[in-house]
C-alpha positions in Angstrom: 47.0 -25.1 -86.0 50.4 -25.0 -87.7 50.2 -21.2 -88.0 48.9 -20.7 -84.5 52.1 -21.8 -82.8 54.4 -19.4 -84.6 51.9 -16.5 -84.2 51.8 -17.2 -80.4 55.6 -17.3 -80.1 55.9 -14.0 -82.1 53.3 -12.3 -79.8 55.2 -13.5 -76.7 58.5 -12.1 -78.1 56.9 -8.7 -78.9 55.4 -8.4 -75.4 59.0 -8.3 -74.1 59.7 -5.4 -76.5 56.8 -3.4 -75.2 57.9 -3.2 -71.6 59.3 0.1 -70.4 63.0 0.4 -70.0 64.4 0.4 -66.5 65.4 3.7 -65.0 69.1 4.6 -64.8 70.7 4.1 -61.4 70.5 7.3 -59.5 71.6 9.0 -56.3 69.0 10.9 -54.2 69.4 13.3 -51.4 66.9 15.4 -49.3 67.5 19.1 -48.8 65.9 21.7 -46.5 65.6 24.2 -49.3 62.9 25.1 -51.7 62.9 23.0 -54.9 63.7 26.1 -57.0 66.8 26.8 -54.9 67.9 23.2 -55.1 67.6 23.2 -58.9 69.5 26.4 -59.2 72.3 25.1 -57.0 72.4 21.9 -59.1 72.8 24.0 -62.3 75.6 26.1 -60.7 77.5 23.1 -59.4 77.3 21.4 -62.8 78.5 24.5 -64.7 81.3 25.0 -62.3 82.5 21.4 -63.0 82.6 21.9 -66.7 79.1 20.7 -67.6 76.9 22.5 -70.1 73.2 22.7 -69.2 71.3 21.7 -72.4 67.8 21.7 -71.1 66.2 23.0 -67.9 62.6 23.3 -66.8 62.0 24.8 -63.4 58.2 23.9 -63.5 59.1 20.2 -64.1 62.1 20.4 -61.7 64.4 18.9 -64.3 67.6 19.7 -66.0 70.0 17.9 -68.3 73.6 18.7 -68.6 76.5 17.3 -70.6 80.2 17.3 -69.8 81.8 19.7 -72.3 85.0 17.6 -72.6 85.8 14.0 -73.4 84.5 11.6 -72.2 81.0 12.8 -72.8 78.9 12.4 -69.7 75.2 13.2 -69.5 73.7 14.1 -66.1 69.9 14.2 -65.5 68.8 16.1 -62.4 65.2 15.8 -61.1 64.1 17.9 -58.1 60.8 17.4 -56.4 59.2 18.7 -53.2 57.3 21.6 -51.9 57.8 24.5 -49.5 61.2 24.4 -47.9 61.8 20.7 -48.5 63.2 19.1 -51.7 64.6 15.9 -53.0 67.2 15.8 -55.7 67.9 12.8 -57.9 70.9 12.5 -60.2 71.5 9.9 -62.9 74.4 9.9 -65.3 75.2 8.1 -68.5 78.2 7.9 -70.9 77.6 6.8 -74.4 74.0 5.9 -73.5 75.1 3.5 -70.8 74.4 4.2 -67.1 77.3 5.1 -64.9 77.6 3.7 -61.3 75.6 5.9 -58.9 78.6 6.5 -56.7 80.2 8.6 -59.4 77.6 11.3 -58.6 78.5 11.6 -54.9 81.0 14.4 -55.4 78.4 16.5 -57.2 75.9 15.9 -54.4 78.5 17.0 -51.8 79.2 20.2 -53.8 75.4 20.9 -54.0 75.2 20.6 -50.2 78.1 23.1 -50.0 76.5 25.4 -52.6 73.4 25.5 -50.5 75.3 26.2 -47.3 74.5 23.0 -45.5 78.0 22.7 -44.0 78.3 26.2 -42.7 
């Protein structure tokens, strides 16, 4: 009985370690463009703003970019949808810590401009 209590406490503590981490705060926006075009516009906007695209997978609709100067930001772009409709989701971190979602608003506005949504 004396060993049962510590074993139960340890198991309860380890259950908390097994939960999946929460997703980073993100910004999402719907576009009236094919997912491929939205992903391409996302990459172009990020590169124009000094980001380096480290990984991109058009089939998965994902790309990861890092800011090439200090401070080192990391942006994860996920695009989903089909046909001529897509949804883009952006999340950013600095030093492994999530940045407030509103810091991504300027990039989303530039993506809209890149796709010609304001013309």
